[in-house]
C-alpha positions as CSV (number, residue, x, y, z in Angstrom):
1,X,17.0,20.4,-0.6
2,X,16.1,21.2,-4.2
3,X,18.9,19.1,-5.6
4,X,17.8,16.2,-3.3
5,X,14.2,16.4,-4.6
6,X,15.3,16.6,-8.2
7,X,17.5,13.6,-7.8
8,X,14.7,11.6,-6.2
9,X,12.3,12.6,-9.0
10,X,14.7,11.3,-11.6
11,X,15.0,8.1,-9.7
12,X,11.2,7.9,-9.5
13,X,10.9,8.2,-13.3
14,X,13.4,5.4,-13.8
15,X,11.5,3.2,-11.3
16,X,8.2,3.9,-13.1
17,X,9.8,3.1,-16.4
18,X,11.2,-0.3,-15.2
19,X,7.9,-1.3,-13.4
20,X,5.7,-0.5,-16.3
21,X,8.0,-2.2,-18.7
22,X,8.0,-5.4,-16.6
23,X,4.3,-5.3,-16.2
24,X,3.6,-4.7,-19.9
25,X,5.9,-7.6,-20.8
26,X,4.5,-10.0,-18.1
27,X,0.8,-9.5,-18.8
28,X,1.4,-10.4,-22.4
29,X,2.5,-13.8,-21.3
30,X,-1.0,-14.5,-19.9
31,X,-2.6,-15.0,-23.3
32,X,-4.3,-13.3,-26.2
33,X,-6.9,-10.6,-25.3
34,X,-8.6,-11.2,-28.6
35,X,-9.4,-14.8,-27.6
36,X,-10.8,-13.5,-24.2
37,X,-12.9,-10.9,-26.0
38,X,-14.2,-13.5,-28.4
39,X,-15.5,-15.6,-25.5
40,X,-17.2,-18.8,-26.4
41,X,-17.8,-17.6,-30.0
42,X,-16.5,-19.8,-32.8
43,X,-14.5,-17.1,-34.6
44,X,-12.2,-17.8,-37.5
45,X,-8.5,-16.9,-37.4
46,X,-9.3,-13.9,-39.6
47,X,-11.9,-12.6,-37.1
48,X,-9.4,-12.9,-34.3
49,X,-6.8,-11.1,-36.4
50,X,-9.3,-8.3,-37.1
51,X,-9.9,-7.9,-33.3
52,X,-6.1,-7.7,-32.7
53,X,-5.7,-5.1,-35.4
54,X,-8.6,-3.0,-34.0
55,X,-6.9,-3.1,-30.6
56,X,-3.4,-2.5,-31.9
57,X,-2.2,-5.8,-30.7
58,X,-0.8,-6.8,-34.0
59,X,2.0,-4.3,-33.6
60,X,5.4,-5.2,-32.1
61,X,5.7,-5.0,-28.3
62,X,8.1,-2.0,-28.3
63,X,5.6,-0.1,-30.5
64,X,2.7,-0.8,-28.1
65,X,4.8,0.1,-25.1
66,X,6.1,3.3,-26.7
67,X,2.5,4.3,-27.4
68,X,1.6,3.7,-23.8
69,X,4.5,5.9,-22.6
70,X,3.7,8.6,-25.1
71,X,0.1,8.7,-23.9
72,X,1.3,8.7,-20.3
73,X,3.4,11.8,-21.0
74,X,0.2,13.5,-22.2
75,X,-1.7,12.4,-19.1
76,X,-3.6,9.7,-21.0
77,X,-3.7,6.0,-20.0
78,X,-5.6,4.7,-23.1
79,X,-8.8,2.8,-23.2
80,X,-9.9,-0.5,-21.8
81,X,-10.4,-3.4,-24.1
82,X,-13.6,-4.3,-22.3
83,X,-16.2,-1.7,-23.0
84,X,-13.7,0.8,-24.5
85,X,-13.8,2.9,-21.3
86,X,-11.2,5.5,-20.5
87,X,-8.6,4.0,-18.2
88,X,-8.0,7.4,-16.6
89,X,-11.7,7.7,-15.7
90,X,-11.6,4.1,-14.3
91,X,-8.6,5.0,-12.1
92,X,-10.1,8.2,-11.0
93,X,-13.1,6.2,-9.7
94,X,-11.1,3.5,-8.0
95,X,-8.2,5.4,-6.5
96,X,-10.1,7.3,-3.8
97,X,-11.4,4.0,-2.4
98,X,-7.9,2.6,-2.2
99,X,-6.5,5.7,-0.6
100,X,-9.3,5.7,2.0
101,X,-8.6,2.1,2.9
102,X,-4.8,2.5,2.9
103,X,-4.8,5.6,5.1
104,X,-7.4,4.3,7.5
105,X,-5.4,1.0,7.9
106,X,-2.1,2.8,8.4
107,X,-3.6,5.3,11.0
108,X,-5.4,2.5,12.8
109,X,-2.2,0.4,12.9
110,X,-0.3,3.4,14.5
111,X,-3.1,3.9,17.1
112,X,-2.7,0.2,18.0
113,X,1.0,-0.2,17.8
114,X,2.3,3.0,19.5
115,X,0.8,2.5,23.0
116,X,1.4,-1.2,22.9
117,X,5.0,-0.8,21.9
118,X,5.7,1.9,24.4
119,X,4.1,-0.1,27.3
120,X,6.2,-3.1,26.3
121,X,9.4,-1.0,26.4
122,X,8.5,0.7,29.7
123,X,7.7,-2.6,31.4
124,X,10.5,-4.6,29.7
125,X,10.7,-8.2,30.9
126,X,7.4,-7.9,32.8
127,X,4.2,-9.8,32.3
128,X,2.7,-7.0,30.2
129,X,5.7,-7.0,27.9
130,X,5.4,-10.7,27.4
131,X,1.7,-10.5,26.7
132,X,2.2,-7.8,24.1
133,X,5.0,-9.7,22.4
134,X,2.8,-12.9,22.2
135,X,-0.1,-10.9,20.8
136,X,2.2,-9.3,18.1
137,X,3.6,-12.8,17.3
138,X,0.1,-14.1,16.8
139,X,-0.7,-11.2,14.6
140,X,2.3,-11.9,12.4
141,X,1.2,-15.5,12.0
142,X,-2.1,-14.6,10.3
143,X,-2.3,-14.5,6.5
144,X,-4.3,-11.4,5.5
145,X,-6.9,-13.3,3.6
146,X,-7.5,-15.8,6.4
147,X,-7.8,-13.1,9.0
148,X,-10.2,-11.2,6.7
149,X,-12.4,-14.3,6.4
150,X,-12.2,-14.9,10.2
151,X,-13.3,-11.3,11.0
152,X,-16.2,-11.6,8.5
153,X,-17.3,-14.9,10.1
154,X,-17.2,-13.4,13.6
155,X,-18.4,-9.8,13.2
156,X,-20.7,-10.2,10.2
157,X,-22.1,-13.8,10.2
158,X,-22.0,-14.6,13.9
159,X,-22.7,-11.3,15.6
160,X,-24.3,-9.4,12.6
161,X,-22.7,-6.1,13.6
162,X,-20.9,-5.2,10.4
163,X,-21.5,-5.7,6.7
164,X,-19.4,-8.5,5.2
165,X,-18.5,-6.5,2.0
166,X,-19.2,-3.4,0.0
167,X,-18.5,0.3,0.3
168,X,-22.0,1.6,0.4
169,X,-21.5,3.1,3.8
170,X,-18.7,4.2,6.1
171,X,-19.4,1.1,8.3
172,X,-18.2,-1.1,5.4
173,X,-14.7,0.4,5.8
174,X,-14.3,-1.0,9.4
175,X,-13.6,-4.7,8.6
176,X,-11.1,-4.2,5.7
177,X,-9.2,-1.5,7.5
178,X,-9.1,-3.5,10.7
179,X,-7.8,-6.5,8.9
180,X,-4.9,-4.6,7.4
181,X,-4.3,-2.7,10.6
182,X,-3.9,-5.9,12.7
183,X,-1.3,-7.3,10.2
184,X,0.6,-4.0,10.1
185,X,0.5,-3.3,13.9
186,X,1.9,-6.7,14.7
187,X,5.1,-5.6,13.0
188,X,5.0,-2.0,14.2
189,X,4.6,-3.0,17.9
190,X,8.0,-4.8,17.8
191,X,9.6,-1.9,16.0
192,X,8.2,0.7,18.5
193,X,9.4,-1.5,21.4
194,X,12.9,-1.9,20.1
195,X,13.4,1.7,19.2
196,X,12.0,2.9,22.5
197,X,14.3,0.6,24.4
198,X,17.3,2.0,22.6
199,X,16.1,5.5,23.2
200,X,15.4,5.1,26.9
201,X,18.9,3.8,27.4
202,X,20.4,6.9,25.8
203,X,22.5,9.4,27.7
204,X,20.2,12.4,27.0
205,X,17.3,10.5,28.5
206,X,19.3,10.1,31.7
207,X,20.1,13.9,31.6
208,X,16.4,14.7,31.1
209,X,15.5,12.6,34.1
210,X,18.3,14.2,36.1
211,X,16.8,17.6,35.4
212,X,13.7,16.6,37.3
213,X,11.4,16.2,34.3
214,X,8.4,14.0,34.9
215,X,8.3,10.5,33.3
216,X,5.6,11.5,30.9
217,X,7.7,14.5,29.7
218,X,10.7,12.2,29.2
219,X,8.7,9.7,27.3
220,X,6.7,11.9,25.0
221,X,8.9,15.0,24.6
222,X,12.3,13.3,24.3
223,X,12.1,9.5,23.9
224,X,9.1,9.2,21.5
225,X,10.3,12.0,19.2
226,X,13.6,10.3,18.6
227,X,12.1,6.8,18.4
228,X,9.7,8.0,15.7
229,X,12.4,8.4,13.1
230,X,12.9,4.7,12.3
231,X,9.2,4.1,12.7
232,X,8.4,6.8,10.1
233,X,11.0,5.2,7.8
234,X,9.5,1.8,8.1
235,X,5.9,3.1,7.7
236,X,7.0,4.6,4.3
237,X,8.4,1.2,3.3
238,X,5.4,-0.5,4.7
239,X,3.1,1.5,2.4
240,X,4.4,-0.5,-0.6
241,X,3.5,-3.8,1.0
242,X,0.2,-2.3,2.2
243,X,-0.7,-1.5,-1.4
244,X,0.2,-5.1,-2.4
245,X,-1.9,-6.5,0.4
246,X,-4.9,-4.3,-0.5
247,X,-5.3,-6.3,-3.7
248,X,-6.3,-9.4,-1.7
249,X,-8.3,-7.5,0.9
250,X,-10.3,-5.6,-1.7
251,X,-11.2,-8.9,-3.4
252,X,-12.4,-10.5,-0.1
253,X,-14.5,-7.5,0.9
254,X,-15.6,-6.5,-2.6
255,X,-14.0,-3.1,-2.1
256,X,-14.1,-1.0,-5.3
257,X,-10.5,0.1,-5.3
258,X,-7.3,-0.1,-7.4
259,X,-6.7,-3.7,-6.2
260,X,-10.0,-4.9,-7.6
261,X,-9.4,-2.9,-10.8
262,X,-6.0,-4.5,-11.3
263,X,-7.3,-8.0,-10.5
264,X,-10.1,-7.7,-13.0
265,X,-7.6,-6.4,-15.6
266,X,-5.4,-9.4,-15.1
267,X,-8.5,-11.7,-15.5
268,X,-9.6,-10.0,-18.7
269,X,-6.0,-9.6,-20.0
270,X,-6.8,-5.9,-20.2
271,X,-3.3,-4.5,-20.9
272,X,-4.1,-0.8,-20.8
273,X,-6.0,-0.9,-17.5
274,X,-3.3,-3.0,-15.7
275,X,-0.5,-0.8,-17.0
276,X,-2.3,2.3,-15.9
277,X,-3.2,0.9,-12.5
278,X,0.3,-0.2,-11.8
279,X,1.8,3.1,-12.9
280,X,-0.5,5.1,-10.6
281,X,0.3,2.7,-7.6
282,X,4.0,2.9,-8.3
283,X,3.8,6.7,-8.3
284,X,1.8,6.6,-5.1
285,X,4.4,4.5,-3.3
286,X,7.3,6.6,-4.6
287,X,5.5,9.8,-3.5
288,X,4.9,8.5,0.0
289,X,8.5,7.5,0.4
290,X,9.7,10.9,-0.8
291,X,7.3,12.6,1.7
292,X,8.7,10.3,4.5
293,X,12.2,11.4,3.6
294,X,11.2,15.1,3.8
295,X,9.5,14.5,7.2
296,X,12.8,13.6,8.8
297,X,13.8,17.3,8.9
298,X,10.5,18.1,10.7
299,X,10.9,15.3,13.3
300,X,14.6,15.9,13.9
301,X,16.0,19.3,12.8
302,X,19.5,17.8,12.9
303,X,18.7,15.9,9.7
304,X,19.2,17.8,6.5
305,X,19.0,16.8,2.8
306,X,21.9,18.7,1.5
307,X,23.1,16.0,-0.8
């Protein structure tokens, strides 16, 4: 187990290095931050060069990237070009909001997908199965930003039940998490249905029924536990796409999380903020996938990480 964790950590470091390198290179193609900071002011070329020198932008790319990595090793992300605020402090303020939205969306998607997928598998080929499959297909057809606007139009503007944006209260979490949960559960319903069908046709399920166990015991004690392994695997992979989708959702609902922070950094060509935000999000995704791998042994004791 220790060797497995060590190997995954080394892989994680390599992934973070590649991701931050690509982001640092790509954002520099968006333009000159000195021009952005100058705004509409009629500055001379020498004034722009002075701004670049003050920000360290006159140094070669590899020197700038090396300074970022060196600071990262010391737990420092540098300072924002806009307002000269600490990037670490900005991330510490935005990260809890993103985690709150991501976790609530993921949990809500499981609450929706698990019973629907199980019912579709139990009543395979019936009307209920067909209705659930049509609903999941409709959910897959919705772009996340369009669904977000549709929910705002219905629940906020038409009915006036929920706030259209902001994170001032817990009620403001409902619409963004529901938007993400609908998109995620549309995929998870089909996955739960498929894995449950495979599990219910297994030999050990027939043996369990032959022992006289009730159908609920067969479903929840035996079938669901084994069907959960591919579901947990996919949820770990899904977390990466969830983080990507949150960027759009946070903008629609004015949610003050990492997505909004990264979006504003791109708009302002704020290299340090974007590099810091992407690094933290990459570490978050890697950590979740490592945790999912370790959960296999708890779900099914037959699985071990010996190599």
